[in-house]
Every structure is written in structure tokens, then in C-alpha cells.
Phi, psi and omega in degrees: 000130182278166179298320179297320178295320179296316180294315182293324176295320177295319178296320179298318180293324181288314188276318191235115174290148181298147177289134178295122181283346178279341182276123177262144182239126175272097187297319180301311181295312181300316180296317182291329182266359182293112181265328180243115185235134174246121176254120180256116183269165178293163180289147167055228188294336184303330184289330188288330181289341185229029184295331178295321178291321177298323177296325177294322175299316181298327181287347179287339189238159179298136182296323186293337180250013186258130173232135180246132182247119180236093183285147171059043175243006182303326185282350180255070191297320182293312179296324179298317179296317178298321179296317178297319180295319183291316185280328176051044178218164175298123180240131176253138182239076179290138177263088182240140176289137189310314184238038180240111177296326181300313181291330177291315180295327183277346187296123178292323180300316181290328176293327176291321179295328183301334182281352182260157172254130179243141177273337185213133170245120180250109182264112180262009180278124181283349183247160175299136182222126176297328179299313181289327173299314179296318180296320178298319181287317185289313187270334180047053177291145181293334180238121180233122184237137178195179178281151176291129180203176181305133177069011183290342177298327179276347188259318189243146173278333179230121179244135177254129179232106178287180178297144178300138180085001179285142180291162180299318180300318179291322177296321178296317177296321178296317177295320178299315179298320178299312180293323177297320179291324178289330180276345181273000000 
């Protein structure tokens, strides 16, 4: 076991209590009744290649309770403006370092989010992220959906795992189809 694995396992134990396996979740009902939704997008440039698909995710939920989180996109001002126009929802742009707990704890944007209650956290980041780990612990939404990645069993009630070798865009489309089928 490498040092990085030991540290990440320790962080998981500290941040996220394991999901109770005795608790059953009716995903259709929870998804349809979700009034407050937080969509967490990938860091930086990754969001721009698939912003149209992210807009489709945003259209699945009521606008008044939807918040989209796009970390580390402040330096891409033109793309950021296009993203805001496309999504047409409240978007928060926290400037947090990808693997720095210090920048996550100091973020004013995340402190504002802490005051809200969310019914659903939708993590669209294909990689492990301390930010999303922190959000799951801080907000404790009853329904947490994300891609399968290291330690995701402790993090999400629903994990989507596309075919191995599938591009991020195709995995995103697959997750979108799954949620659309659950909502119909």
C-alpha cells in the first residue's frame, strides 16, 4: 500500500461515514422530489468540452433549487462567460486548489453553500476530488450520485461506471441517460 493510498483512506474515514447498507433508497422518488440540487462539475478545462451535456443535467431539475459548482475556471474568462450563458442557472466558481484542504476550508463560496440544505449532490467529476469529498461530509445530502472511482462506495449511494476505456464525454452521456430513465 502506497503512502497516497494510506492518506486517502484516512481522509475518507475522517470525512465520510460509510453509507448504511441496511438503508434502502428509492432513487426514482428521491430524484423526482429533489427540490435543492447541487451539481459539482470537474475542475478547470474539463468542463468546457462537455458544457452542453452539463446543461442537459441542469434541465433535469427545477431551476429555483439548482446550484452549479465549477471550481477553478476563473482564469478562463471567455469560456466561463459562455458556460454561464449556456447553463442559465446560479453558478458558483470557488477558487480551490485541487488537492488542498486549506484552500477548501478557506473558500467563502463553500461557506455560503454550508448554510443550505441539499436533497441531491450530483458529482460530475470523473476523478477523485477532495472538494466533493468535503461537500458530501459538509452538506450530507440524502442522495449522492457520482462516477465510480477510488473510495466512491463510501461516498455515493449511486455510482455510475461506464465501460472501461470510455471517454469522459460518453460516460457523462451514459449517466445522463440513466438519470433521465429514473426520472421518467
